[in-house]
DRENDRENLUM-103208 format. One record per atom (N, C-alpha, C): residue in one letter; chain; x, y, z. Coordinates in nm, 3 decimals, m for minus. Last residue first. Layout:
BEGIN
['A','A',[X,Y,Z]]
...
END
This chain:
BEGIN
['G','A',[7.582,8.883,2.470]]
['G','A',[7.672,8.768,2.470]]
['G','A',[7.813,8.808,2.490]]
['T','A',[7.382,9.065,2.488]]
['T','A',[7.484,9.088,2.385]]
['T','A',[7.588,8.978,2.379]]
['F','A',[7.037,9.093,2.541]]
['F','A',[7.159,9.016,2.567]]
['F','A',[7.258,9.034,2.453]]
['G','A',[6.908,9.433,2.541]]
['G','A',[6.902,9.289,2.524]]
['G','A',[7.036,9.223,2.549]]
['Q','A',[6.876,9.701,2.588]]
['Q','A',[6.959,9.662,2.474]]
['Q','A',[6.954,9.512,2.447]]
['P','A',[6.729,9.728,2.823]]
['P','A',[6.663,9.755,2.695]]
['P','A',[6.744,9.713,2.572]]
['G','A',[6.828,9.443,3.028]]
['G','A',[6.812,9.585,2.998]]
['G','A',[6.754,9.604,2.861]]
['T','A',[6.831,9.188,3.116]]
['T','A',[6.951,9.236,3.048]]
['T','A',[6.944,9.385,3.018]]
['L','A',[6.632,9.046,3.236]]
['L','A',[6.685,9.162,3.308]]
['L','A',[6.813,9.215,3.244]]
['D','A',[6.352,8.894,3.159]]
['D','A',[6.477,8.928,3.090]]
['D','A',[6.529,9.056,3.153]]
['W','A',[6.103,8.861,3.256]]
['W','A',[6.214,8.821,3.343]]
['W','A',[6.349,8.837,3.277]]
['L','A',[5.921,8.920,3.061]]
['L','A',[5.922,9.005,3.180]]
['L','A',[6.041,8.977,3.271]]
['T','A',[6.116,8.864,2.761]]
['T','A',[6.008,8.831,2.854]]
['T','A',[6.017,8.926,2.973]]
['A','A',[6.334,8.912,2.598]]
['A','A',[6.217,9.000,2.584]]
['A','A',[6.096,8.953,2.664]]
['Q','A',[6.443,8.574,2.607]]
['Q','A',[6.470,8.713,2.573]]
['Q','A',[6.338,8.787,2.551]]
['W','A',[6.378,8.313,2.629]]
['W','A',[6.359,8.394,2.749]]
['W','A',[6.377,8.543,2.720]]
['N','A',[6.419,8.101,2.447]]
['N','A',[6.312,8.199,2.426]]
['N','A',[6.277,8.277,2.552]]
['S','A',[6.529,7.831,2.665]]
['S','A',[6.535,7.912,2.543]]
['S','A',[6.416,8.007,2.540]]
['I','A',[6.716,7.684,2.909]]
['I','A',[6.595,7.763,2.888]]
['I','A',[6.615,7.848,2.762]]
['R','A',[6.825,7.374,3.024]]
['R','A',[6.848,7.485,2.929]]
['R','A',[6.715,7.552,2.906]]
['G','A',[6.941,7.204,3.324]]
['G','A',[6.849,7.241,3.218]]
['G','A',[6.897,7.355,3.133]]
['E','A',[6.971,6.942,3.574]]
['E','A',[7.022,7.054,3.494]]
['E','A',[6.923,7.087,3.385]]
['A','A',[7.042,6.773,3.878]]
['A','A',[6.945,6.813,3.775]]
['A','A',[7.002,6.933,3.701]]
['Q','A',[7.210,6.709,4.089]]
['Q','A',[7.263,6.699,3.953]]
['Q','A',[7.160,6.727,3.843]]
['C','A',[7.155,6.757,4.349]]
['C','A',[7.086,6.642,4.286]]
['C','A',[7.127,6.620,4.141]]
['R','A',[7.358,6.963,4.404]]
['R','A',[7.321,6.857,4.498]]
['R','A',[7.261,6.736,4.427]]
['P','A',[7.396,7.152,4.205]]
['P','A',[7.511,7.075,4.249]]
['P','A',[7.475,6.960,4.343]]
['C','A',[7.196,7.200,3.935]]
['C','A',[7.188,7.182,4.080]]
['C','A',[7.306,7.097,4.125]]
['F','A',[7.209,7.439,3.678]]
['F','A',[7.258,7.311,3.729]]
['F','A',[7.244,7.310,3.881]]
['W','A',[7.124,7.597,3.365]]
['W','A',[7.121,7.589,3.511]]
['W','A',[7.158,7.448,3.554]]
['I','A',[7.150,7.831,3.102]]
['I','A',[7.178,7.696,3.152]]
['I','A',[7.176,7.700,3.304]]
['I','A',[6.981,7.999,2.853]]
['I','A',[7.018,8.000,2.995]]
['I','A',[7.039,7.854,3.036]]
['A','A',[7.121,8.065,2.532]]
['A','A',[7.029,7.990,2.617]]
['A','A',[7.074,8.007,2.761]]
['A','A',[7.323,8.191,2.390]]
['A','A',[7.218,8.275,2.449]]
['A','A',[7.111,8.196,2.523]]
['D','A',[7.543,8.044,2.330]]
['D','A',[7.436,8.044,2.230]]
['D','A',[7.311,8.119,2.278]]
['A','A',[7.693,8.067,2.563]]
['A','A',[7.740,8.136,2.442]]
['A','A',[7.632,8.143,2.334]]
['A','A',[7.453,8.099,2.836]]
['A','A',[7.553,8.028,2.755]]
['A','A',[7.590,8.109,2.631]]
['V','A',[7.409,8.256,3.137]]
['V','A',[7.372,8.261,2.996]]
['V','A',[7.487,8.198,2.918]]
['S','A',[7.349,8.061,3.438]]
['S','A',[7.420,8.160,3.357]]
['S','A',[7.369,8.155,3.214]]
['A','A',[7.324,7.929,3.767]]
['A','A',[7.259,7.967,3.641]]
['A','A',[7.341,8.074,3.570]]
['D','A',[7.301,7.684,4.010]]
['D','A',[7.393,7.771,3.939]]
['D','A',[7.328,7.802,3.805]]
['V','A',[7.050,7.667,4.267]]
['V','A',[7.105,7.627,4.138]]
['V','A',[7.207,7.729,4.090]]
['T','A',[7.070,7.585,4.608]]
['T','A',[7.053,7.691,4.509]]
['T','A',[7.118,7.646,4.378]]
['E','A',[6.917,7.289,4.740]]
['E','A',[7.036,7.365,4.701]]
['E','A',[6.999,7.473,4.601]]
['K','A',[6.674,7.161,4.792]]
['K','A',[6.775,7.171,4.897]]
['K','A',[6.886,7.269,4.865]]
['K','A',[6.487,7.077,4.609]]
['K','A',[6.450,7.186,4.699]]
['K','A',[6.551,7.209,4.810]]
['C','A',[6.506,6.892,4.407]]
['C','A',[6.544,6.849,4.541]]
['C','A',[6.508,6.951,4.648]]
['K','A',[6.358,7.043,4.199]]
['K','A',[6.353,6.898,4.214]]
['K','A',[6.385,6.854,4.357]]
['F','A',[6.406,7.309,4.193]]
['F','A',[6.266,7.268,4.204]]
['F','A',[6.254,7.119,4.231]]
['C','A',[6.665,7.454,4.383]]
['C','A',[6.628,7.355,4.281]]
['C','A',[6.482,7.313,4.301]]
['S','A',[6.618,7.796,4.468]]
['S','A',[6.650,7.659,4.507]]
['S','A',[6.599,7.566,4.398]]
['P','A',[6.715,8.061,4.236]]
['P','A',[6.625,7.988,4.326]]
['P','A',[6.682,7.853,4.369]]
['A','A',[6.960,8.320,4.254]]
['A','A',[6.905,8.204,4.185]]
['A','A',[6.818,8.126,4.284]]
['L','A',[6.881,8.655,4.346]]
['L','A',[6.946,8.527,4.374]]
['L','A',[6.880,8.417,4.293]]
['P','A',[6.901,8.937,4.127]]
['P','A',[6.824,8.847,4.212]]
['P','A',[6.900,8.715,4.231]]
['A','A',[7.181,9.162,4.147]]
['A','A',[7.100,9.066,4.073]]
['A','A',[7.019,8.980,4.169]]
['D','A',[7.331,9.393,4.205]]
['D','A',[7.226,9.347,4.296]]
['D','A',[7.127,9.254,4.225]]
['A','A',[7.492,9.443,3.989]]
['A','A',[7.556,9.393,4.111]]
['A','A',[7.452,9.340,4.210]]
['S','A',[7.341,9.330,3.680]]
['S','A',[7.368,9.429,3.784]]
['S','A',[7.431,9.362,3.906]]
['Q','A',[7.250,9.173,3.484]]
['Q','A',[7.390,9.213,3.472]]
['Q','A',[7.428,9.313,3.580]]
['S','A',[7.036,8.895,3.472]]
['S','A',[7.068,9.024,3.533]]
['S','A',[7.218,9.052,3.524]]
['S','A',[7.000,8.636,3.383]]
['S','A',[7.007,8.744,3.283]]
['S','A',[7.045,8.879,3.341]]
['A','A',[6.990,8.466,3.605]]
['A','A',[7.096,8.448,3.505]]
['A','A',[7.110,8.567,3.411]]
['A','A',[6.766,8.560,3.750]]
['A','A',[6.898,8.552,3.812]]
['A','A',[7.010,8.545,3.709]]
['G','A',[6.558,8.537,3.559]]
['G','A',[6.592,8.665,3.619]]
['G','A',[6.731,8.666,3.679]]
['T','A',[6.567,8.256,3.512]]
['T','A',[6.588,8.353,3.404]]
['T','A',[6.628,8.489,3.458]]
['V','A',[6.500,8.152,3.761]]
['V','A',[6.632,8.122,3.703]]
['V','A',[6.664,8.224,3.595]]
['D','A',[6.238,8.250,3.773]]
['D','A',[6.336,8.291,3.874]]
['D','A',[6.478,8.265,3.825]]
['V','A',[6.121,8.115,3.561]]
['V','A',[6.132,8.261,3.552]]
['V','A',[6.230,8.314,3.657]]
['L','A',[6.146,7.849,3.658]]
['L','A',[6.210,7.889,3.533]]
['L','A',[6.224,8.041,3.521]]
['F','A',[5.989,7.852,3.894]]
['F','A',[6.132,7.820,3.899]]
['F','A',[6.204,7.872,3.774]]
['Q','A',[5.739,7.905,3.782]]
['Q','A',[5.799,8.001,3.874]]
['Q','A',[5.949,7.978,3.886]]
['A','A',[5.703,7.670,3.629]]
['A','A',[5.707,7.801,3.563]]
['A','A',[5.773,7.905,3.653]]
['M','A',[5.693,7.477,3.833]]
['M','A',[5.799,7.472,3.733]]
['M','A',[5.813,7.608,3.664]]
['E','A',[5.460,7.561,3.967]]
['E','A',[5.588,7.551,4.039]]
['E','A',[5.705,7.552,3.941]]
['R','A',[5.272,7.532,3.762]]
['R','A',[5.298,7.665,3.818]]
['R','A',[5.433,7.667,3.891]]
['A','A',[5.282,7.255,3.728]]
['A','A',[5.317,7.342,3.615]]
['A','A',[5.348,7.483,3.664]]
['P','A',[5.192,7.157,3.978]]
['P','A',[5.330,7.137,3.936]]
['P','A',[5.373,7.226,3.820]]
['G','A',[4.956,7.415,4.092]]
['G','A',[5.004,7.280,4.070]]
['G','A',[5.149,7.274,4.023]]
['K','A',[4.815,7.697,3.915]]
['K','A',[4.850,7.620,4.034]]
['K','A',[4.907,7.485,3.993]]
['I','A',[4.822,7.840,3.673]]
['I','A',[4.773,7.905,3.793]]
['I','A',[4.813,7.830,3.920]]
['P','A',[5.036,7.898,3.396]]
['P','A',[4.977,7.802,3.490]]
['P','A',[4.940,7.871,3.622]]
['A','A',[5.148,8.152,3.288]]
['A','A',[5.017,8.099,3.252]]
['A','A',[4.960,7.999,3.353]]
['I','A',[5.300,8.447,3.381]]
['I','A',[5.301,8.302,3.400]]
['I','A',[5.160,8.248,3.377]]
['A','A',[5.268,8.692,3.113]]
['A','A',[5.266,8.650,3.254]]
['A','A',[5.270,8.497,3.262]]
['G','A',[5.238,8.769,2.851]]
['G','A',[5.374,8.746,2.899]]
['G','A',[5.382,8.707,3.046]]
['N','A',[4.990,8.779,2.746]]
['N','A',[5.042,8.904,2.802]]
['N','A',[5.184,8.890,2.855]]
['A','A',[4.940,8.515,2.678]]
['A','A',[4.951,8.613,2.570]]
['A','A',[5.006,8.747,2.617]]
['D','A',[5.145,8.335,2.921]]
['D','A',[5.022,8.363,2.850]]
['D','A',[5.045,8.472,2.745]]
['L','A',[5.410,8.089,2.939]]
['L','A',[5.359,8.225,2.951]]
['L','A',[5.230,8.243,2.872]]
['F','A',[5.535,7.853,2.890]]
['F','A',[5.477,7.869,3.023]]
['F','A',[5.414,8.007,3.044]]
['H','A',[5.646,7.873,2.645]]
['H','A',[5.541,7.772,2.659]]
['H','A',[5.472,7.782,2.795]]
['K','A',[5.854,8.049,2.675]]
['K','A',[5.727,8.104,2.627]]
['K','A',[5.613,8.002,2.632]]
['L','A',[6.075,7.889,2.742]]
['L','A',[6.006,7.965,2.846]]
['L','A',[5.869,8.014,2.801]]
['D','A',[6.134,7.576,2.658]]
['D','A',[6.104,7.701,2.589]]
['D','A',[6.020,7.782,2.687]]
['T','A',[6.374,7.357,2.801]]
['T','A',[6.249,7.430,2.812]]
['T','A',[6.246,7.554,2.725]]
['I','A',[6.489,7.061,2.909]]
['I','A',[6.506,7.155,2.798]]
['I','A',[6.373,7.225,2.779]]
['Y','A',[6.641,6.918,3.176]]
['Y','A',[6.515,6.978,3.135]]
['Y','A',[6.543,7.082,3.028]]
['M','A',[6.799,6.618,3.249]]
['M','A',[6.813,6.750,3.189]]
['M','A',[6.677,6.796,3.138]]
['T','A',[6.912,6.413,3.510]]
['T','A',[6.798,6.456,3.431]]
['T','A',[6.825,6.596,3.378]]
['I','A',[7.124,6.139,3.571]]
['I','A',[7.109,6.283,3.560]]
['I','A',[6.989,6.315,3.470]]
['L','A',[7.191,5.877,3.571]]
['L','A',[7.101,5.922,3.677]]
['L','A',[7.074,6.071,3.672]]
['G','A',[7.217,5.849,3.234]]
['G','A',[7.247,5.779,3.357]]
['G','A',[7.144,5.820,3.461]]
['K','A',[7.044,6.087,3.131]]
['K','A',[7.184,6.053,3.105]]
['K','A',[7.232,5.979,3.229]]
['R','A',[6.737,6.159,2.996]]
['R','A',[6.806,6.084,3.100]]
['R','A',[6.946,6.048,3.052]]
['I','A',[6.558,6.443,2.946]]
['I','A',[6.657,6.357,2.885]]
['I','A',[6.733,6.287,2.997]]
['I','A',[6.256,6.583,2.901]]
['I','A',[6.337,6.519,3.003]]
['I','A',[6.429,6.420,2.933]]
['A','A',[6.148,6.902,2.806]]
['A','A',[6.184,6.767,2.764]]
['A','A',[6.272,6.709,2.872]]
['P','A',[5.890,7.107,2.932]]
['P','A',[6.029,7.063,2.936]]
['P','A',[6.045,6.921,2.884]]
['G','A',[5.628,7.163,2.687]]
['G','A',[5.691,7.183,2.817]]
['G','A',[5.832,7.130,2.815]]
['A','A',[5.537,7.109,2.438]]
['A','A',[5.450,7.187,2.524]]
['A','A',[5.512,7.217,2.660]]
['T','A',[5.704,6.940,2.305]]
['T','A',[5.713,7.082,2.270]]
['T','A',[5.622,7.169,2.355]]
['N','A',[5.889,6.693,2.426]]
['N','A',[5.755,6.746,2.442]]
['N','A',[5.762,6.896,2.415]]
['I','A',[6.072,6.437,2.293]]
['I','A',[6.071,6.580,2.318]]
['I','A',[5.928,6.629,2.317]]
['R','A',[6.216,6.144,2.398]]
['R','A',[6.091,6.204,2.354]]
['R','A',[6.095,6.351,2.390]]
['M','A',[6.453,5.901,2.320]]
['M','A',[6.429,6.032,2.376]]
['M','A',[6.301,6.088,2.315]]
END
C-alpha cells in the first residue's frame, strides 16, 4: 500500500477501491478549491459536495453527489464516530474517508462545529 499525502490514497481490497483524503490538500490558502481544471478539480468538487451533504444537520441538507468514479449512483455519506466523513457508492462499491473537513467552507455543522 502506498499513501500519497498530496491527495487521495488508493487502497485495493479485492475489487473495491477506497480513497483516503485530507480535504485541505485540495484547498488553497483562502479555503477555496485549489485545482482549476482536470481530474483534480473533478475530485475536489466531489469531495466538497460530499462534505456539505454529510455535515449538514438541517432538514434541507444538500443532496450527496453522484459517484465521481461510475457517475451513475448517488453516494451515501455520513460523519463517522471519529469525525471523518465516510462515503460509499452502492453501484461501483467505491468508498472513501475524508479528514480535515472541519472549519472549511463546506462544513455545514454550524458555528458550534461537529459534536459527534
